[in-house]
Structure formats: structure tokens, C-alpha cells
C-alpha positions as CSV (number, residue, x, y, z in Angstrom):
1,M,0.1,0.0,0.1
2,H,1.2,3.6,-0.7
3,Y,1.1,6.1,1.7
4,P,1.9,9.6,0.1
5,N,2.4,11.5,3.3
6,C,5.0,8.9,4.8
7,Q,8.6,8.3,3.8
8,V,10.8,5.8,5.5
9,S,14.4,6.3,5.1
10,L,17.1,3.7,6.0
11,F,20.5,4.8,6.6
12,H,23.3,2.3,5.9
13,T,26.9,2.9,7.1
14,P,29.5,3.1,4.6
15,E,31.9,1.3,7.1
16,L,29.8,-1.8,6.2
17,R,30.9,-3.0,2.8
18,G,32.8,-5.7,0.8
19,F,34.0,-8.8,2.8
20,L,32.8,-7.5,6.0
21,K,29.3,-6.9,5.1
22,W,29.2,-10.7,3.5
23,L,30.8,-12.2,6.7
24,L,28.6,-10.6,9.5
25,P,25.2,-11.8,9.9
26,Q,22.4,-9.3,9.9
27,R,21.9,-9.8,13.7
28,W,25.4,-8.3,14.2
29,N,26.2,-6.0,11.5
30,E,25.0,-3.2,13.4
31,V,28.3,-3.0,15.4
32,V,29.9,-1.5,12.3
33,G,27.8,1.7,13.0
34,L,24.1,2.8,12.7
35,Q,21.8,5.7,12.8
36,H,21.5,6.4,16.5
37,M,19.8,9.9,16.6
38,K,16.4,10.1,18.5
39,L,14.6,13.1,17.1
40,Y,10.8,13.9,17.2
41,I,9.6,17.1,15.5
42,F,6.2,18.2,15.5
43,D,5.9,21.7,13.8
44,D,8.0,24.1,16.1
45,A,8.3,21.5,19.1
46,L,11.3,19.2,19.4
47,L,11.1,16.0,21.5
48,I,14.8,15.0,22.0
49,S,15.7,11.6,23.7
50,G,18.0,8.6,23.9
51,A,14.9,6.4,23.7
52,N,13.6,4.5,20.6
53,L,10.0,3.6,20.0
54,S,9.7,0.1,21.1
55,A,7.2,-1.0,23.6
56,D,9.7,-1.4,26.5
57,Y,10.4,2.3,26.6
58,F,6.7,3.1,27.1
59,T,6.6,0.6,30.2
60,Q,9.8,-0.1,31.9
61,R,13.0,1.0,30.3
62,Q,14.6,4.3,32.1
63,D,15.5,6.9,29.6
64,R,15.3,10.5,29.4
65,Y,13.1,13.1,27.3
66,F,13.2,16.7,26.9
67,L,10.4,18.5,24.9
68,L,10.9,22.0,23.8
69,T,8.3,24.1,22.4
70,D,8.2,27.0,20.1
71,V,11.8,26.6,19.0
72,P,11.6,27.0,15.4
73,E,15.5,27.3,14.9
74,L,16.0,24.0,16.6
75,T,13.3,22.3,14.8
76,D,14.4,23.6,11.3
77,F,17.8,22.5,12.2
78,F,17.2,19.1,12.9
79,Q,14.6,18.9,10.1
80,D,17.6,19.7,7.9
81,V,19.9,17.3,9.5
82,V,17.3,14.4,9.1
83,A,16.8,15.4,5.4
84,S,20.4,15.5,4.7
85,V,20.9,12.0,6.2
86,A,17.9,10.6,4.2
87,Q,19.1,12.3,0.9
88,H,22.2,9.9,1.2
89,S,20.1,6.9,2.4
90,F,17.8,4.0,1.2
91,L,14.0,4.7,1.0
92,L,11.5,1.9,1.8
93,R,9.3,0.9,-1.0
94,S,5.9,-1.3,-1.2
95,G,6.9,-4.9,-1.1
96,D,9.8,-4.5,1.4
97,T,12.1,-3.4,-1.3
98,T,14.2,-0.5,-1.1
99,T,15.8,1.9,-3.5
100,M,18.4,4.7,-3.2
101,H,17.1,8.3,-2.7
102,P,16.8,9.9,-6.0
103,S,18.9,12.6,-4.8
104,A,21.8,10.2,-3.8
105,T,24.9,10.6,-6.0
106,H,27.0,7.7,-4.5
107,H,26.1,4.2,-2.9
108,P,26.7,3.7,0.7
109,Y,28.6,0.2,0.1
110,K,28.7,-0.3,-3.6
111,G,30.2,3.0,-4.4
112,D,33.5,4.7,-3.8
113,Y,33.9,5.1,0.1
114,K,35.6,8.4,-0.1
115,S,33.0,9.9,-2.6
116,Y,30.2,8.7,-0.5
117,C,31.7,10.3,2.9
118,A,32.5,13.4,1.1
119,A,29.0,13.9,-0.2
120,V,27.1,13.3,3.3
121,E,29.8,15.6,4.9
122,S,29.0,18.3,2.4
123,S,25.5,18.1,3.1
124,I,25.7,18.0,6.9
125,E,28.2,20.9,6.7
126,E,25.9,23.1,4.7
127,V,23.2,22.8,7.2
128,W,25.5,23.6,9.9
129,Q,27.0,26.6,8.0
130,R,23.5,27.9,7.4
131,A,22.6,27.8,11.2
132,V,25.9,29.3,12.2
133,E,25.4,32.1,10.0
134,S,21.8,32.9,11.4
135,T,23.1,32.8,15.0
136,P,24.6,36.2,15.1
137,E,21.3,37.8,13.6
138,R,19.4,36.0,16.6
139,L,21.8,37.1,19.1
140,N,21.6,40.7,17.7
141,K,17.7,40.6,18.1
142,L,18.3,39.2,21.6
143,R,20.7,41.9,22.5
144,R,18.3,44.7,21.1
145,H,15.6,43.2,23.2
146,C,17.6,43.2,26.5
147,S,18.7,46.7,25.7
148,S,15.2,48.1,24.9
149,A,14.1,46.1,28.2
150,G,16.7,47.6,30.3
151,G,17.6,44.2,31.2
152,G,21.0,43.6,32.9
153,M,21.9,40.5,31.1
154,K,25.2,40.7,29.0
155,I,25.0,39.1,25.7
156,D,28.6,38.4,24.4
157,G,29.7,38.7,20.8
158,E,30.2,35.2,20.7
159,G,26.8,34.4,22.1
160,G,26.7,30.6,23.4
161,Q,29.6,29.7,21.2
162,S,32.5,29.2,23.6
163,L,32.2,25.4,23.5
164,S,33.6,24.7,20.1
165,N,35.8,22.5,18.6
166,G,38.1,25.0,17.2
167,T,38.8,23.2,14.1
168,R,38.5,24.8,10.5
169,G,36.4,27.4,9.2
170,S,32.8,27.6,10.3
171,R,33.4,24.6,12.8
172,D,34.7,27.0,15.3
173,Q,31.3,27.9,16.1
174,A,28.1,26.1,17.3
175,P,24.6,27.5,16.4
176,S,22.6,28.5,19.4
177,A,18.9,29.1,20.1
178,P,18.0,31.3,23.0
179,T,14.9,29.8,24.4
180,A,12.9,29.7,27.5
181,A,9.8,30.8,29.1
182,N,11.3,34.2,29.0
183,S,12.3,34.2,25.2
184,S,12.8,36.9,22.8
185,R,9.8,35.8,20.9
186,N,7.5,36.8,24.1
187,S,6.1,40.0,24.8
188,G,7.5,40.4,28.4
189,S,10.6,42.6,29.2
190,E,12.7,39.9,30.9
191,P,15.6,38.5,28.7
192,P,15.9,34.9,28.3
193,D,17.6,32.9,30.8
194,T,18.2,29.8,28.9
195,I,20.3,29.0,25.7
196,V,20.2,25.7,24.0
197,F,22.4,24.7,21.1
198,P,22.7,21.3,19.1
199,T,25.8,19.2,18.7
200,L,26.2,16.4,16.2
201,Q,28.7,13.4,15.9
202,M,29.2,11.6,12.6
203,R,32.8,10.5,12.8
204,S,32.8,8.7,9.3
205,F,31.9,12.1,7.9
206,N,34.3,14.2,9.9
207,I,31.6,15.7,11.9
208,N,33.0,15.8,15.5
209,Y,31.3,18.7,17.2
210,D,29.6,16.6,20.0
211,T,33.0,15.1,20.8
212,E,34.8,18.2,21.0
213,V,32.0,20.1,23.0
214,T,31.9,17.1,25.6
215,K,35.8,17.2,26.0
216,K,35.6,21.0,26.8
217,L,32.9,20.4,29.3
218,L,34.8,17.5,31.0
219,T,38.4,19.6,31.0
220,N,37.0,22.8,32.0
221,A,34.9,21.8,34.9
222,V,36.6,23.7,38.0
223,S,37.7,22.1,41.0
224,N,34.8,23.2,43.0
225,S,32.2,21.7,40.6
226,V,30.2,18.4,40.6
227,V,29.5,16.5,37.3
228,H,26.8,13.8,37.2
229,L,27.1,11.5,34.0
230,A,24.8,8.7,33.0
231,S,25.5,6.1,30.2
232,G,23.3,3.1,29.5
233,Y,26.3,1.3,28.2
234,F,29.5,2.2,30.1
235,N,32.3,2.2,27.8
236,L,34.2,5.6,28.2
237,T,36.5,6.3,25.3
238,T,40.3,6.8,26.2
239,A,39.9,10.6,25.8
240,Y,37.1,11.1,27.9
241,M,38.8,9.1,30.7
242,K,42.0,11.3,30.2
243,C,39.7,14.2,30.9
244,I,38.0,12.8,33.8
245,L,41.1,11.3,35.8
246,H,43.9,13.8,34.4
247,A,42.5,17.0,33.1
248,T,40.2,18.3,35.8
249,R,39.9,18.2,39.5
250,A,36.0,18.3,39.6
251,R,34.0,15.6,41.3
252,F,32.3,13.0,39.0
253,N,29.4,10.7,39.8
254,I,29.0,8.2,36.9
255,L,25.9,6.1,36.4
256,C,25.6,3.2,34.6
257,A,23.2,0.0,34.6
258,H,23.7,-2.9,36.9
259,P,24.0,-6.2,34.8
260,T,20.5,-7.1,35.9
261,A,19.2,-3.6,34.3
262,N,21.1,-4.1,31.2
263,G,18.9,-4.7,28.0
264,F,20.9,-7.5,26.8
265,L,20.2,-9.7,30.0
266,G,19.2,-12.9,29.1
267,A,19.9,-12.6,25.5
268,A,20.5,-15.8,23.6
269,G,23.9,-16.8,22.3
270,V,27.1,-14.4,22.6
271,A,24.9,-11.2,23.2
272,G,23.9,-12.9,26.7
273,A,27.6,-12.1,27.7
274,I,27.4,-8.3,27.3
275,P,26.2,-7.4,30.5
276,A,29.4,-9.2,32.0
277,A,31.4,-7.4,29.3
278,Y,30.3,-4.1,30.7
279,T,31.0,-5.4,34.3
280,F,34.5,-6.2,33.0
281,L,34.9,-2.6,31.6
282,A,33.6,-0.8,34.8
283,K,35.7,-3.0,37.0
284,R,38.9,-1.9,34.9
285,F,37.9,1.7,35.0
286,M,37.5,1.8,38.9
287,Q,40.9,0.0,39.3
288,R,42.4,2.7,37.3
289,V,40.6,5.3,39.4
290,E,42.1,3.6,42.6
291,K,45.5,3.3,41.0
292,L,45.8,7.0,40.5
293,K,44.3,7.6,44.0
294,Q,41.2,9.6,42.5
295,G,38.6,7.7,44.4
296,Y,37.9,10.5,46.6
297,R,36.5,12.5,43.6
298,V,35.4,9.8,40.9
299,H,32.6,7.5,41.9
300,L,30.6,4.8,40.2
301,W,26.8,4.1,40.6
302,E,24.9,1.4,39.2
303,Y,21.1,1.5,38.4
304,Q,19.1,-1.3,39.5
305,R,15.5,-1.5,39.6
306,K,13.3,-4.5,39.7
307,N,11.9,-5.7,36.2
308,W,13.4,-2.5,34.6
309,T,16.1,-1.7,32.3
310,F,18.5,1.4,32.0
311,H,19.0,3.4,28.9
312,A,19.6,6.8,30.2
313,K,22.3,9.2,29.0
314,G,23.5,12.4,29.6
315,L,25.6,15.0,31.9
316,W,24.5,17.5,34.7
317,Y,26.9,20.1,35.6
318,H,26.9,21.9,39.0
319,V,29.2,24.8,40.0
320,S,29.5,24.8,44.0
321,K,29.0,28.0,45.8
322,Q,31.5,27.0,48.4
323,D,35.2,27.7,48.5
324,Q,37.2,25.1,46.9
325,L,38.5,22.3,49.4
326,D,42.1,21.4,49.0
327,E,43.1,18.1,48.0
328,P,44.0,16.6,51.6
329,Q,40.5,17.8,52.7
330,M,38.7,16.2,49.7
331,Q,40.6,12.9,50.2
332,Q,39.4,12.5,53.7
333,E,35.8,12.3,52.5
334,T,34.8,8.8,51.3
335,K,31.4,9.7,49.8
336,P,30.7,11.9,47.0
337,C,29.3,15.6,48.4
338,P,25.8,16.5,47.3
339,P,26.2,19.5,44.9
340,P,25.4,22.6,46.9
341,R,24.0,24.3,43.9
342,L,21.3,23.2,41.4
343,P,22.6,22.0,37.8
344,C,23.1,24.8,35.5
345,L,23.9,22.8,32.5
346,T,22.8,19.5,31.2
347,L,23.5,17.4,27.9
348,I,20.7,15.5,26.4
349,G,20.5,13.1,23.4
350,S,21.7,9.8,22.2
351,P,25.3,9.5,22.9
352,N,26.6,7.1,25.6
353,F,30.0,8.6,25.7
354,G,31.6,5.4,24.6
355,F,33.6,4.3,21.4
356,R,30.3,3.7,19.4
357,S,29.1,7.2,20.2
358,V,32.2,8.8,19.2
359,K,33.6,6.8,16.4
360,R,30.8,4.7,14.8
361,D,27.2,6.0,15.0
362,L,25.3,8.8,14.1
363,E,24.5,10.9,17.1
364,S,23.0,14.2,18.3
365,Q,22.7,16.1,21.3
366,L,21.6,19.5,23.1
367,V,23.7,21.5,25.4
368,L,21.1,23.5,27.7
369,V,22.7,26.3,29.9
370,T,20.3,28.1,32.2
371,T,19.8,30.6,35.1
372,S,16.1,29.8,35.6
373,E,15.9,28.5,39.1
374,M,12.7,26.7,38.3
375,L,14.2,24.7,35.1
376,Q,17.3,24.1,37.2
377,K,15.3,22.5,39.9
378,R,13.5,20.4,37.2
379,L,16.8,19.1,36.2
380,H,17.9,18.5,39.8
381,E,14.7,16.4,40.1
382,E,15.2,14.5,37.1
383,R,18.7,13.6,38.1
384,M,17.8,12.4,41.6
385,H,15.1,10.4,40.1
386,L,17.7,8.3,38.2
387,F,20.2,8.1,41.3
388,R,17.4,7.2,43.8
389,W,17.7,3.5,42.2
390,S,21.4,3.4,42.2
391,T,23.9,1.9,44.5
392,Q,27.7,2.9,44.7
393,V,30.3,0.7,43.4
394,N,33.0,-0.6,45.7
395,V,35.8,-1.8,43.8
396,N,36.8,-4.3,46.3
397,E,33.2,-5.6,47.2
398,T,31.1,-5.2,44.2
399,F,33.2,-7.3,41.8
400,S,34.1,-9.9,44.3
401,D,30.4,-11.0,44.5
402,A,29.9,-14.5,42.9
403,S,27.1,-13.0,40.9
404,R,29.7,-10.5,39.2
405,Y,32.2,-13.2,37.9
406,V,33.2,-12.6,34.2
407,K,34.2,-15.6,32.4
408,L,37.7,-15.9,30.9
409,W,36.9,-15.8,27.4
410,V,34.8,-12.7,27.8
411,R,37.9,-10.9,29.5
412,F,39.9,-12.1,26.7
413,V,37.7,-10.9,24.1
414,V,36.3,-7.5,25.4
415,P,39.8,-5.5,24.9
416,A,39.8,-6.5,21.5
417,I,36.1,-5.6,20.6
418,K,35.3,-2.9,22.9
419,R,35.5,-0.1,20.1
420,F,32.4,-1.9,18.7
421,F,30.1,-1.4,21.6
């Protein structure tokens, strides 16, 4: 049956081609790379999440959902991103057949690899550049609004673009969209208290905005701040671990899934060992934390809720209003201090901060920065809800439990394949 108002596009990573495509069974070929963005656009409203639309996400699978209304800049941007990816993807036809999009110039796995990647990069860069060029115009309108209203909010010329990747040309800026209950589109005299801007990660196409923004956030977290980080699949990249363990003195509380909350628990065949593989990675990370004597500021927590699985990911940043503790004082504390201030920044989207998110999949995320106490309280409540079901990992006790035993073959294989999950 033909549905003229519905189009289904199927992205195929260019990394899966030739002998590798022939070798990997359909169940496993997604480890090479896939479309992982979770974006739901309704007119000028954007729902961004890390969740898919399968039944368990509506019943007993923990995730995050942010709904932003009256944000045409963001919806237009993400609509253009989706359309650009679709332009280089397959189209689903009747009879379960597919064909390449009529605008596609190269085939993802039959055509030339470099030509296909360059074509996709060009399309995404055009969208990004268009959004960047419109950002100063929006910020100038915001500046005029604040001036006419006599507001005391200072709007810097770079407006929300200090978190950038510092590479070539237009890539040294991030498109931003002022949005809040007090936005410049409202008739009130108050300046907006919240700025939101998007990031993208598509390593195959030389798009690395999200990784660079995340590294800057982790690296520049001040010593008296607290970072809460959640990942449904805990497999931090080497770069992120270096940021956390060497580049900053901030406190970190990292939340991941307990094996019983892992979506692969009970899976048939080799997939059934995936929860154990993540246990092995978590143990190695905590051993490294202890070896570097960072246990006083870096803590790992596991989400465990009866009959629920954990798929939430994101980051919450709290700046302390207290004076910085010196290192000996901090080391005397064995438990993470509750953040003395509400979170002023959050990341929300699809990345898990792991190797797949950085190197293989198509990812999108929002950076939200706010001075609104009401919104900060909502962020705090969201974060508290996730952590209320968690227990802190003790490297000497947690992993010595018989239920956490990792088979020898899993320990042997994980270092070789961790870049695929």
C-alpha cells in the first residue's frame, strides 16, 4: 500500500561493505555503525531523547525525554539534518523493497567510500553553516531586546559559542538558539534565561562537534564543581577517561546499568555475555581510579530497579558556591558530596560517551545552559530520580560478588572488541 504522506529512510553506514558485509550476519552487522539519533519534531516543537519507540520504552525502560516548544530554529536545524541524512540513504518501498534516494549521488557500500563520505559531509556542513550564519542575527535581536528592556544580562558577541571544537572554518562555532519561558519572542521585558544549542557526531563524515564539546566540558569543569554523568552502556573512550582522571579536579558521579538492568540480560548466544562485558569494563575503570588515587572524587554508581532496564544518558553540571576544598580535605571524604547548587547545564540526546558514540554511530545532542531556578530544580529532580535507584560501586566488594564473575573468554575478548560497543 502506498502512503503519500509517509517516507521511511534507511541509513546504511559506509563502513559496512565488501567482505565485512558478507561476513557479518544481519543480527551483528549493526556493530559496525548505525543511525542512533532520536529526534521527534512536531511543527515548532522538538522532543529529543535517547529512547527508541519500542514497547519497553513506554513501560519499564528508563530513559530521558526533553520537550522544547516554540523553538523553530532548532526544529528547522534538525529537520534539515534528518533530510540530509535521508538524502544519502535508502527509501523503503512497497513489497519490502528499497531503492536509493533519487538525490543520492553515491551508493553507501557499492560506490566509492571516500566519495560517499565526502558527499554526506558536504550536506551536513551546509546545514551546520547555515545555522551558524543565522546565529549572530538571532543574538543581535536578543541584544536589542535586552537593551530596550533595560535588562542587565550581558550578551557576548560570541553568544553561546564558547563551547566549540576549534577546527577549521565554520566549525569553530556552534549554532545557538535562545529559548526559555522568557524568550525573545515573548512580549515580556525579561531577557531569556536559557540558551540551547545542538551538537552532532558523525565520525565517518568528519563531523565531531559533540566529542569536542563534551571534552571541553569535562576538561574545563572547575575544581569545586560536580559532574553527574549517565550512560546506559558504560564504555568511556580513552579521551574521556583522560579528561576525567587527569585534566580536571571536579567531582564525578557516573551512573551506569547494573547487569540486571542491562538490556541484553538473558539474550541468546554471545549477546548474553554483554552485561558481563560491561561489568569487566566498569571494574577496569574503577581499578584505574584507585590506582591513580582518584577515588575521593570519582565515583561509579549502578542503576538497579526490579524489572526495569536502564538506557538513560546525559550530563548534569553543578558549580559549587562553596570555596574550593584543598586536596587533603577532599581525600578525607569517602562519599561524594551532594552538589551545593542546582545544575546549571545539561546534555541530553543519544550519545553514551562510549566508543560507538564517538567513532561509529550518527549521534545528536543538545547543550542546555540556564540560570532559571525553576528549570534548574527540574533538572535536579530528574537527576535525583535516576540516582535514587542506584548503589555506589566499591571496587573491592562489588566485583568480588559471585554474581559478578566474568568468564575468562569474555575478559580475553573485550579489549579487542570494545571499540564496537
